[in-house]
N, C-alpha and C positions, 0 to 999 in steps of 0.2 A: 499384482501388477508388475509388468516389466518396467524398466527405467523410463523408456519413452512414454508409456502410458501414464506413468506417475507424473512425469513433468507436464504432459498435455492436460492431465486432470487439473492441475493448479493453474496453468495458463488459460485454459478454456474458461474456467471459473472466473478468473481475473478479467478476461475479455467481456464476459457477461456482466460482471459488476461494473465495468467501465460504461457499458451501454446504460445500465440503470443509473449510474451517477450522472451521466449526461442528461438523462430525462429529469432526474431530480433537480439538477442545476437549472434547466430551462423552465421548471415548474416553480422556481423560487425556494426550493427546499435546500438551502445552502448548508445548514449544519449536517444534514444527512448526506449531502454530496461529499462533504469532507470525511465523514465517517466511512462511507463506502470507499472513498479514495484511500484511506488507510488500509482497508481490506485488499484493495488492488495491489498495493505495494507489498503487503504481507504475503499474499499468495505468490507473487513473482519471486520474492525472496525464498519462499518455501520450495519453489521449483529449482532455484539455484542451489539451495541446500541439498536437494536430492542429487544434483550433479556432483557437488563437492564432497558428498558423504556416502557414496556408493549405494544409492537408492534406499538409504535409511529413511524411515518415516520422520518427517520434520517434528521438532518439539512443539508441544501445544502451548506456545507463548505468542504474545502479540507485540513485543518490543522490537521495533524495526531495526534499531541499532544492534541489539543483541543478535537478531536473526542474521544481519549482515556479517557480524563477526563470526558466527557459527558457520557461515557459508564461505568463509575466507575471502570476503569481498573487501577490496581495498578502496576505501572511500577517501576522497579529499575532504577537507574541513567543511566546505560548503554543502556537500551532499550529506555529511554526517549531521550537521546542524539541521538541515531540512528534514531528515528522517526523525530526528529528535522532536522537531516541531510537529510533524505529522503524527507522531505517537500520541500527542495530546488530543487529537481529534477522536481517537478511540475512547478516551475517558470522558471528554467533554460532551460528546453527543450521547453517551450511554448512561451516565450516572446523574441522577436528579440534582445532586448538590453542585454539579458543574453546569448542567444544561442551561439554566436561566441566564447565567453570565455569558455562556458561549453564544446563545441566541442574540444577545446584544452586540457582541463583537462580530458575529458572522454575517456581515453585509454582503451584498452582491460583489462588491469590489474585493473584499477580503477573500471570499470564497473563490472568485475567479483567479486571483493571484495564486493561491495555493493549489487550486485544481489544475491550473496550467503547469505548475511545478510538478505535481503528482504525475501528470501525463508524460512530462519530459523524462522523469526518472523511470517511469514504467517502460517507456520506449527504450531507454538505455539498458535497463535490466533485461528486457526481451532480446536486445541485440547481443548481450553477453551470453544468454542462454542459447540462442540460435547459432552462435558461432562455435558452440561446443560440439 
């Protein structure tokens, strides 16, 4: 794949995930909404990684803070904390030992708060990518 194809692969996949997350949210599947939200940000960061690393294949990691560092993304403290918090959704929705506790915490209000933040940071990341 050329650079543009590679970037579009990640962004198109993230856009599809965003649609799925919206559907999940409106269906009351809040923990899965946030799990998919993590994937949206991860994929956008992998597109940015490609830009910053000469079309190299992104590493097979899920840590959003680490991906942002590897992509030379300068985060303010608020964004870094948010990415660190969103990292938890990858674990809490996926692994049984965390799932039950996460279900209790993951109310509509909780999910809506974080899902809105995820959409904001996704929009910001896409703006950085499109300006390249």
